[in-house]
C-alpha positions in Angstrom: -46.9 -16.2 71.0 -46.6 -13.0 72.9 -45.6 -11.9 76.2 -49.0 -10.3 76.9 -50.7 -13.7 76.3 -48.4 -15.5 78.8 -49.0 -12.9 81.3 -52.8 -13.3 80.7 -52.6 -17.0 81.1 -50.7 -16.9 84.4 -52.9 -14.2 86.0 -56.0 -16.2 85.2 -54.6 -19.4 86.4 -53.4 -17.6 89.7 -56.7 -16.0 90.6 -58.9 -18.6 88.8 -60.9 -15.7 87.4 -60.9 -13.6 84.4 -62.2 -10.5 86.1 -59.8 -10.7 88.9 -56.9 -11.3 86.2 -58.2 -8.3 84.5 -57.9 -6.1 87.5 -54.3 -7.4 88.2 -53.3 -6.6 84.8 -55.2 -3.0 84.5 -57.0 -4.4 81.6 -60.7 -5.1 80.7 -62.0 -8.5 81.1 -62.9 -8.7 77.3 -59.2 -8.1 76.4 -58.1 -10.8 78.9 -60.6 -13.0 77.2 -59.2 -12.2 73.8 -55.5 -12.9 74.8 -56.5 -16.2 76.2 -58.5 -17.3 73.4 -55.7 -16.2 70.8 -53.3 -18.5 72.7 -55.3 -21.4 73.0 -55.9 -20.9 68.9 -52.2 -20.8 68.6 -51.6 -24.0 71.0 -54.6 -25.9 69.3 -55.7 -26.7 72.8 -58.2 -25.3 75.4 -56.2 -24.2 78.4 -59.2 -23.3 81.0 -62.6 -25.3 81.8 -65.1 -22.5 82.2 -68.1 -23.6 84.2 -70.2 -20.8 85.5 -67.9 -18.3 87.7 -65.4 -21.1 88.2 -62.3 -21.3 86.1 -59.9 -24.1 86.1 -56.9 -25.4 84.1 -57.4 -28.1 81.7 -54.8 -31.0 81.5 -53.3 -29.0 78.8 -53.3 -25.9 80.8 -51.6 -27.5 83.7 -48.9 -29.2 81.4 -48.3 -25.5 79.9 -48.5 -23.6 83.1 -44.6 -24.5 84.2 -43.3 -23.7 80.8 -45.2 -20.3 80.7 -43.7 -19.3 84.1 -40.2 -20.1 83.2 -40.5 -18.1 80.0 -41.8 -15.0 81.8 -39.1 -15.5 84.4 -36.5 -15.8 81.8 -37.7 -12.7 80.1 -37.6 -10.8 83.2 -34.1 -12.0 84.1 -33.1 -10.9 80.7 -34.4 -7.4 81.2 -33.1 -7.3 84.6 -29.4 -8.2 83.1 -29.8 -5.4 80.5 -30.6 -3.2 83.5 -27.5 -4.4 85.5 -25.2 -3.7 82.4 -26.8 -0.3 82.3 -26.2 0.5 85.6 -22.6 -0.9 85.7 -23.3 -3.8 87.8 -22.3 -6.3 85.3 -19.9 -6.2 82.3 -16.2 -6.5 81.3 -13.2 -4.3 81.7 -9.8 -5.0 79.8 -7.1 -3.3 81.3 -3.3 -2.8 80.2 -0.7 -1.9 82.6 3.3 -1.9 82.7 4.8 -4.6 84.7 5.5 -2.5 87.8 2.0 -0.8 87.9 0.1 -4.0 87.3 2.2 -5.5 90.2 2.4 -2.9 92.8 -0.1 0.0 91.9 -3.3 -1.9 90.3 -4.0 -4.3 93.3 -5.4 -1.8 95.7 -7.6 0.1 92.9 -8.7 -3.2 91.6 -9.9 -4.1 95.6 -11.7 -1.0 95.9 -13.4 -1.3 92.7 -14.3 -5.1 93.4 -15.8 -4.0 96.5 -18.1 -1.7 94.4 -18.9 -4.0 91.4 -18.2 -7.5 92.5 -19.8 -9.0 89.4 -17.8 -7.0 86.9 -15.0 -9.4 85.2 -11.7 -7.7 84.9 -9.0 -8.9 82.3 -5.8 -7.6 82.9 -2.6 -7.6 80.5 1.1 -6.4 81.7 3.9 -5.6 79.6 6.3 -3.0 78.5 4.9 0.4 78.2 5.1 0.5 74.3 3.1 -3.1 74.0 0.4 -1.9 76.2 -0.4 1.1 74.2 -0.2 -1.0 71.0 -2.7 -3.0 72.8 -4.9 -0.1 73.3 -4.5 1.2 69.9 -5.9 -1.8 68.3 -8.9 -2.0 70.4 -7.8 -5.2 72.7 -8.1 -3.1 75.9 -10.2 -0.2 77.1 -7.7 1.4 79.2 -3.8 1.5 79.7 -2.1 2.5 82.6 1.8 3.1 81.9 4.5 5.5 81.0 2.9 8.9 79.8 3.0 9.4 76.0 1.8 11.3 73.4 -0.3 9.9 70.4 -2.7 11.5 68.1 -5.2 9.0 68.7 -5.1 8.8 72.4 -6.0 10.9 75.3 -3.7 10.8 78.2 -4.0 11.9 81.7 -1.2 12.5 83.9 -1.7 10.4 87.2 1.7 10.7 89.1 5.6 10.7 88.8 7.1 7.1 89.5 10.3 8.0 91.4 13.4 5.7 91.2 15.4 4.9 94.2 18.7 3.5 94.5 18.5 0.3 96.4 21.5 -2.0 98.0 21.4 -4.9 100.1 21.9 -4.5 103.8 25.4 -6.0 103.9 26.5 -3.6 101.0 28.7 -0.7 102.4 26.6 2.0 100.9 23.9 0.8 103.3 25.9 2.4 106.2 26.1 5.6 104.4 23.9 8.6 104.3 24.4 9.1 100.7 26.4 8.3 97.5 27.3 10.1 94.3 26.3 8.8 90.7 29.9 8.1 90.1 30.4 6.1 92.9 27.2 4.1 92.3 28.4 3.6 88.5 31.4 1.8 89.9 29.4 -0.8 91.6 28.1 -4.1 89.8 25.0 -2.5 88.4 21.6 -4.4 87.3 19.7 -3.0 84.4 16.2 -3.6 83.2 16.0 -5.2 79.6 17.4 -2.7 77.1 13.9 -2.5 75.1 12.4 -1.2 78.4 11.9 2.6 79.0 13.5 2.0 82.5 16.6 1.1 80.9 16.6 4.4 78.7 15.7 6.3 81.9 18.4 4.8 84.2 21.2 4.8 81.7 20.5 8.6 80.7 20.9 9.6 84.5 24.2 8.1 84.6 25.1 9.2 81.0 24.3 12.9 81.6 26.6 12.8 84.7 29.5 11.5 82.5 29.3 8.1 84.2 29.3 4.7 82.5 27.9 2.3 84.9 29.2 -1.4 84.8 26.2 -3.5 83.9 26.7 -7.0 85.0 23.2 -8.6 85.0 20.2 -7.6 82.6 16.6 -8.9 83.6 13.1 -8.5 82.8 11.5 -8.7 86.3 11.4 -6.1 89.0 10.9 -9.2 91.4 14.0 -10.8 90.0 15.9 -7.7 90.4 15.0 -7.1 94.0 16.1 -10.8 94.7 19.6 -10.3 93.0 20.1 -6.9 94.9 19.2 -9.0 98.1 21.7 -11.6 97.4 24.5 -9.1 96.8 24.9 -9.5 93.0 24.7 -5.8 92.6 22.8 -2.5 93.2 20.3 -0.8 90.9 17.6 2.0 90.6 14.1 0.6 91.2 10.7 2.4 91.2 9.8 3.4 95.0 6.6 1.6 94.9 8.1 -1.4 94.0 10.5 -1.8 97.2 8.2 -0.3 99.6 7.9 -3.7 101.2 11.4 -4.7 101.1 12.7 -1.4 102.8 10.0 -1.7 105.6 11.1 -5.2 106.2 14.7 -4.1 106.0 15.6 -6.6 103.0 16.7 -3.8 100.9 18.3 -0.4 102.1 17.6 3.0 100.0 20.5 5.2 99.4 20.1 8.9 98.5 22.2 9.9 95.5 23.7 13.4 96.7 24.6 14.9 93.4 21.1 14.9 92.0 18.3 17.6 92.7 15.5 15.2 92.6 15.4 11.3 91.9 14.9 10.1 88.3 11.3 9.9 87.5 8.7 8.4 85.0 5.5 10.1 84.3 2.7 7.6 84.5 -0.7 8.4 83.0 -3.8 6.6 82.0 -4.5 6.3 78.4 -7.8 5.7 76.3 -8.6 6.2 72.6 -9.9 9.7 72.0 -13.5 10.3 71.8 -14.4 7.0 72.7 -17.7 6.4 74.6 -17.3 3.8 77.6 -19.5 1.4 79.1 -20.6 2.0 82.9 -18.0 -0.5 84.3 -15.2 1.1 82.3 -16.3 4.6 83.1 -16.3 4.0 86.8 -13.1 2.3 86.9 -11.6 5.4 85.1 -13.3 7.7 87.4 -11.9 5.7 90.4 -8.3 5.9 89.2 -8.6 9.6 88.4 -9.9 10.3 91.7 -7.4 8.1 93.6 -4.7 10.3 91.9 -6.4 13.6 92.2 -6.7 13.8 88.5 -9.5 15.4 86.9 -11.0 14.4 83.3 -14.9 14.1 82.4 -15.3 10.8 80.7 -18.0 10.1 78.1 -20.6 7.5 78.7 -22.3 5.0 76.2 
């Protein structure tokens, strides 16, 4: 059974005329007649009664009509679905991000993307940068946004520098000062991110380069937990500025400048993807959105 047969059947049933059906299909009347006859032979039943110029559906034709309509509609919906995928209206994006980026940076970007493509399904996994990069290399995710790193199989684009700031509770003596030194900060109970993270290495190296060995009192694996610990007066810490923006604005935490550093400690953040990979339209559009948001430039191949 062919779509052309179903189209001819539905047009004849609608117009009640072979000639008018032929005009609607831009065919000759013999072509329409041939399609109907072929369909009737295949089904083993007459579909139309032909009495002079009058064409009416037989009982078999009436029974077949709704099924033919559904079949043609289903095919058209399938074609529309493929066209939607082609133009990025539907599809899937699998993203990976370090915990701080997934929590504090991506919500705004994903909101903007969903406003453009509300039917695209987004799956996000978060974790340490090393874990996210591994997921990208094994093909589990399409894009990774995390600490900038070099790998021969990846293309990486720098997005921004993740500044770390020293934060204390409003009741801490440092909160009333215009700045402190690394040595002074190192004498306070200090909260560290877990040792396996790049944040731990970055923060510890800042102190060690200044000849300071900070007193580590609590080690955590969550920025939210660290902020609550600092608020409770259990210690001080260095956290990404983007992670403490709301707490600083609300006065729940206080940022204290480190006076003996020319610039705050930074972690370079980038977006990573497999080299020479061709993206589906939704993935390509999200990557373009990320690059545009941070002012980065990169031509992305399409599929």
